[in-house]
N, C-alpha and C positions, 0 to 999 in steps of 0.2 A: 653329283658325281657317282653316287651309288646307283641312281636310276639309269645313267648312261651305261654303266657296267652291266646292269641287269638286262638292258635292251640289247647290248652287243652279244651277251651270252645267249639270250633267247634267239637272236637272229642266227647265230652259229648253230645252235641246236636245231632250229627249224630247218636250216639248209641241209644239215646232215641227215635229219629224218626224211626230208623230202627227197634227197638223193637216194637214200636206202629204199624208199617206197618205189621210186621210179625204176630202180634196178630190178626190184622183185617183179614188177609188172611189165618189164620191158621184154619184147619178143626178140631178143638177140641171142646169138651164140656166145659161148664162153669167152672167145677172144674179143669179140666186140664189146662184151660186158666189161671185161678187164680194161680195155681201152677207154670205155666210157667212164669206168671207175677212176682211172688215172686222170682223165680229163677233169672230172668233177672234183677229185681230190686236189688237183692243181688249182682249179678255180676257187675251191674253198680256202686253199692256202693263200692264194692271192687276196681274196676277200679278207681273210684274217689279218694278213699283213697290212692291208689298207686300213682296216678298222684299228689295228694296233697303232699305226702311224697317226690316225685321226685322234685316238685316245691320247697318244703321246703329245700331239700338238695342243690338245685341249688342256692337258695337265700343265704343259709349259706355259700356255697363255694364262691359265688360272694362277700358276705360281707367280708369273710376272705381275699380274693384277694384284695379287695378295701382297707381293713385295712393295708395289707402289703404294697400296693403302697403308701398309705398316710403316713405310718410310714417311708418308704424309702424317700419320698419327704420331709418329715419333717426333717429327718436326713441330707439330702442334703442341705436344706435351713439353717439348724443350722450350718453346716460346712461352708457354704458360709458366713453367718453372722459373724462367728468367724474369718474367713479370712479377711473379710472387716474391722472388728473391729481392727484386728491386723495391717492392712495397715493404717487405719486412725490413730491409736495410733503412729505408726512410723512416719507418715507425721506430726502429731501434735508435736511430739518430735523434728523433724527436724526444723520445723518452730520456735518452742520455742527456740531452740539453736541458730538459726540464729538471732532472735530478741534479744536474750540475748547478743550475741557477738556484734551485731550492736550497741546496747545500751551501752555496755561497751566501745566500740570504741568512740562513741560520748561523753561519760563522760570523757574519757581520753583526747580527743581533746579539750573539754571545759576546763578541768583543765590546760592543756598546755597553752591555750589561756589566761586564767585568770592569770597564773603564769607569762607569758610573759608581759602582761599589767601591772601587779603588779611591775615587775622589771623595766619596762619603767617609771611608775609613781614614783617609789622610786628613780630612777636615775634622773628624772626631778626635784623632790623635793630637792635632794642633790645638783644638779646643781643650782637650785634657791637659796638654802642656801649659796652656795659658791659665787654666783653672788651678793647676798645681802651683805655678809660679805665683798666682794671686794669693792662694791659700797660704803658701809658704811665707810670702811677704806679710800677710795678715798675722800669721802665727808668730813670726819673728817680732813683729811690732807688739803683739800681745805679750810676748815673753819679755821684751824690753820694758814694756809698761809695767808688767808685774814686778820686774826687778827694780824698777824705779820706785814703785809704790812700796815694796817691801823694804827698800833701802831707806826711804824717807820715814817709814813707820818705826823703824828700830831706833832706840835712844842713842845708841853709840854710833850709828851710821854705818859706815863700811867696815869698821873695826869689829863689829859683832861677828862677822863671818870669819875673820881671821882668828878671833879669840876662841870661838867655838870650834874652829877647825882643828886646832891641835892643842889639847889640854896638857899634854906631856912635854911640851917644849921647855 
């Protein structure tokens, strides 16, 4: 674009210099020279207008082409963003599903462990109750046996307890 501008400027300057040189060396009178100057100025004006129109059209065409390229690039970027967003959504869904299933597995294992420990504790409590009842029964039997043995060992039998129980009666 800068090269075209420089070319046009050089062409205008060259035309102006050429016209000035032609006037200086022209063998015409003042009126003829003025007419020739007007004619050359008009021609230079027309050429400048043509060049300006050409530059304008080039700029408009370049702007249109740039707009088309930018629109195409924007569409490409948009398509890529949509593709990447879809990929990201898919991966997030996969990760979410993995985390969800792993969490559910951990919860299930935790429940199983709790239920196992609960069953073990319940069994231990029941075993403890049975051991207590058995020991209680054994101790009660031992006490009964000791009472029977001590009652049979004493000469007075069961009266010894009552006699020694209250000496002040």
